[in-house]
C-alpha positions as CSV (number, residue, x, y, z in Angstrom):
1,M,165.1,41.9,161.9
2,T,167.2,42.2,165.1
3,A,167.6,38.9,167.1
4,P,164.2,37.8,168.7
5,I,163.5,38.6,172.3
6,L,161.0,35.6,172.4
7,V,161.4,32.2,170.7
8,A,158.9,29.7,171.5
9,R,159.3,26.4,169.8
10,N,156.9,23.5,169.2
11,V,154.6,24.7,172.2
12,V,152.0,22.0,173.5
13,A,149.8,23.4,176.1
14,G,146.3,23.4,177.5
15,Y,143.9,23.3,180.4
16,V,143.6,19.5,181.0
17,P,146.5,17.1,181.1
18,G,146.8,15.1,177.8
19,L,144.1,17.3,176.1
20,P,146.4,20.0,174.6
21,V,144.6,23.1,172.8
22,V,147.9,24.1,171.6
23,Q,149.6,21.1,169.7
24,D,152.6,22.2,167.9
25,V,153.3,26.1,167.6
26,S,156.2,28.1,167.1
27,V,156.5,32.0,167.2
28,E,159.3,34.7,167.5
29,V,159.2,38.3,168.4
30,A,162.0,40.7,168.2
31,P,162.5,44.3,169.9
32,S,160.6,47.0,168.5
33,E,158.4,44.7,166.5
34,I,154.6,44.1,166.8
35,V,153.5,40.5,166.0
36,T,150.0,39.4,165.5
37,I,148.4,36.0,166.0
38,I,145.0,35.5,164.0
39,G,143.1,32.6,163.3
40,P,139.4,31.1,163.8
41,N,138.0,30.6,167.2
42,G,139.3,27.7,169.1
43,A,142.7,27.7,167.1
44,G,144.4,28.2,170.5
45,K,145.6,31.8,170.1
46,S,144.9,32.8,173.6
47,T,145.9,29.6,175.2
48,L,149.5,30.2,173.4
49,L,149.8,33.5,175.1
50,K,148.8,32.1,178.6
51,A,151.2,29.2,178.0
52,I,154.1,31.5,177.3
53,A,153.0,33.7,180.2
54,G,152.9,30.6,182.7
55,L,149.3,30.8,183.2
56,V,148.2,27.4,181.9
57,L,149.5,23.9,181.7
58,F,152.7,23.5,179.7
59,E,153.1,20.1,178.3
60,G,155.9,20.3,175.4
61,G,158.1,22.5,173.4
62,T,160.6,25.4,174.7
63,V,160.4,29.1,175.4
64,H,163.3,31.3,175.5
65,H,163.1,34.9,176.6
66,D,166.1,37.4,176.1
67,G,168.3,34.4,175.5
68,R,167.2,32.3,178.8
69,D,165.2,29.3,178.9
70,V,161.9,30.1,180.7
71,T,159.9,27.0,179.6
72,G,157.1,26.2,181.9
73,L,158.0,29.0,184.4
74,P,155.2,30.4,186.7
75,A,153.4,33.8,185.9
76,H,155.3,35.7,188.6
77,E,158.8,34.5,187.5
78,M,157.7,35.5,184.0
79,V,156.9,39.2,185.1
80,R,160.1,39.2,187.2
81,L,162.2,38.3,184.2
82,G,160.6,41.0,181.8
83,V,157.4,39.6,180.3
84,G,154.1,41.5,180.6
85,F,150.7,40.1,180.1
86,V,147.4,42.1,179.5
87,P,144.2,39.8,179.5
88,Q,141.3,40.3,177.5
89,T,138.9,41.1,180.3
90,G,139.2,42.1,183.9
91,N,142.4,43.9,183.2
92,V,141.7,47.2,185.2
93,F,140.6,47.6,188.8
94,T,137.5,49.8,188.1
95,N,137.1,51.0,191.9
96,L,140.7,52.2,192.0
97,T,141.9,55.6,190.3
98,V,144.2,55.6,187.4
99,Q,147.2,56.3,189.5
100,E,146.2,53.4,192.0
101,N,146.2,51.1,189.1
102,L,149.6,52.2,188.0
103,V,150.8,51.8,191.4
104,V,149.4,48.3,191.6
105,G,151.3,47.3,188.6
106,G,154.5,48.6,190.2
107,H,153.9,47.4,193.8
108,S,157.1,45.5,194.3
109,L,159.2,48.5,193.1
110,P,161.2,50.8,195.6
111,G,159.5,53.9,196.2
112,V,162.1,56.0,194.0
113,E,161.7,53.7,191.2
114,L,158.0,53.5,191.3
115,K,157.9,57.5,191.1
116,R,160.3,57.3,188.1
117,R,157.9,54.7,186.4
118,L,154.7,56.6,187.1
119,A,156.4,59.7,185.5
120,R,157.3,57.7,182.4
121,A,153.8,56.3,182.1
122,Y,152.4,59.8,182.2
123,E,154.9,60.8,179.8
124,L,154.0,58.1,177.3
125,T,150.3,58.8,177.7
126,P,149.4,62.2,178.7
127,F,145.6,61.6,179.1
128,L,146.5,59.2,182.1
129,A,148.3,62.1,183.7
130,Q,145.1,64.4,183.3
131,R,142.8,61.4,184.6
132,R,145.1,60.2,187.4
133,S,142.4,60.9,190.1
134,A,139.6,59.5,188.1
135,A,138.1,55.8,189.0
136,G,138.9,53.3,186.3
137,R,135.1,52.7,185.8
138,T,134.8,56.5,184.4
139,L,137.4,55.6,181.5
140,S,135.9,54.7,178.1
141,G,136.8,51.3,176.8
142,G,139.8,52.3,174.9
143,Q,141.1,54.4,177.6
144,R,140.9,51.2,180.1
145,Q,142.8,49.1,177.6
146,I,145.5,51.7,177.4
147,L,145.6,52.0,181.2
148,A,145.8,48.2,181.4
149,V,148.8,48.3,179.0
150,S,150.4,51.1,181.0
151,R,150.1,49.2,184.2
152,A,151.7,46.3,182.8
153,L,154.4,48.5,181.6
154,M,155.3,49.3,185.1
155,T,157.4,46.3,185.5
156,D,159.4,47.5,182.4
157,P,158.8,44.4,180.4
158,K,161.0,43.9,177.3
159,L,158.1,41.6,176.0
160,L,154.4,42.8,176.3
161,M,151.8,40.3,175.3
162,L,148.0,41.3,174.8
163,D,144.9,39.0,174.5
164,E,142.6,40.9,172.1
165,P,143.3,44.2,173.0
166,T,140.6,45.8,170.9
167,A,137.8,43.4,171.6
168,G,134.4,45.3,171.9
169,L,135.8,48.7,170.9
170,A,134.6,51.0,168.0
171,P,136.8,51.1,165.0
172,R,138.3,54.5,165.8
173,T,139.0,53.5,169.3
174,A,140.8,50.1,168.0
175,V,143.0,52.3,165.9
176,E,144.0,54.6,168.9
177,V,145.0,51.4,170.8
178,F,147.1,50.0,167.8
179,A,148.7,53.5,167.5
180,H,149.8,53.5,171.2
181,L,151.2,49.9,170.8
182,R,153.2,51.2,167.9
183,R,154.5,54.1,169.9
184,L,155.6,51.3,172.6
185,A,157.3,49.3,169.9
186,E,159.3,52.5,168.8
187,H,160.5,52.7,172.5
188,G,162.1,49.3,172.1
189,V,159.2,47.0,173.5
190,A,158.5,43.6,171.7
191,V,154.6,43.3,171.3
192,L,152.8,39.9,170.7
193,M,149.0,40.2,170.5
194,V,146.1,37.9,169.6
195,E,143.4,39.7,167.7
196,Q,140.0,38.9,166.2
197,N,140.1,42.4,164.5
198,A,142.4,40.7,161.8
199,K,142.4,43.3,159.2
200,A,143.1,46.3,161.4
201,A,145.7,44.3,163.3
202,I,147.6,43.1,160.3
203,R,147.7,46.7,159.2
204,A,149.3,47.7,162.5
205,S,151.7,44.8,162.9
206,D,155.2,44.1,161.3
207,R,154.3,40.4,161.1
208,F,151.6,37.7,161.8
209,Y,151.0,34.2,162.3
210,V,147.9,32.3,161.5
211,L,146.8,29.4,163.7
212,T,144.3,26.7,163.0
213,E,143.3,23.8,165.2
214,G,146.1,24.6,167.5
215,R,148.9,24.6,164.9
216,N,150.9,27.0,162.7
217,R,149.1,27.6,159.6
218,M,151.2,30.4,157.8
219,Q,153.2,33.5,158.8
220,G,154.5,36.5,156.9
221,R,154.0,40.2,156.6
222,P,151.1,42.2,155.8
223,Q,151.9,42.5,152.2
224,D,152.1,38.8,152.0
225,L,148.4,38.4,153.0
226,A,147.4,41.2,150.9
227,A,148.9,39.5,147.7
228,D,147.5,35.9,148.3
229,A,143.9,36.0,147.4
230,A,143.3,32.7,148.8
231,I,144.6,33.4,152.3
232,G,142.8,36.9,152.4
233,E,139.5,35.3,151.5
234,A,140.0,32.3,154.1
235,F,141.1,34.5,157.0
236,L,139.8,38.0,156.2
237,G,136.7,37.5,154.4
238,R,137.7,39.1,151.3
239,R,140.0,38.5,148.5
240,R,142.5,41.5,149.1
241,L,143.6,43.4,152.2
242,A,142.8,47.0,151.4
243,S,145.9,49.4,151.4
């Protein structure tokens, strides 16, 4: 594995001072790598992403991005430094067109650069080019999620974080979203995502972390989880991860 683009160490974070949800969590992600965080409800998975992204109270630990200490920086600074974040809900402006959504994502760019990145977005995701004049509300759930990802990419992030990108999607649509994320990783983007759809997400990932009660429980690669019957039963509801 190449040197990580994100190194978060012993993160403590939450919503109320002195009552952290994330109590001591460490994660790393390298360029061109997809890393998934799984665990039971209330484990602190989404809070961890929000803490790294600068959206919730950061109380302890460190975060380094691309070799720079970004611990506790606000969200707009994280975006400027190359971190994209796609929330689980409310991630598309449904009354705006596909192109308008993308333009919002790149609103701070000079005109020439905005046009270049729009062209790249349409090249990476041809269906967006075909629907560029369509309102966001007319897209399917999977298409909206991919639009949200594409909008986050307008800032050209080195790290893309996603909070449950396949929530509420049909299995086939979820596979399409994961395939899109793999294509992005192949273009050098580091992907860190939280997923409840653990089986499919792990299959789509290079590595995974399991969180419980705001702490690291284990980490590994998909084959590690498949080989460990006890862990597979505890976190996937079965004794083996099917190949």
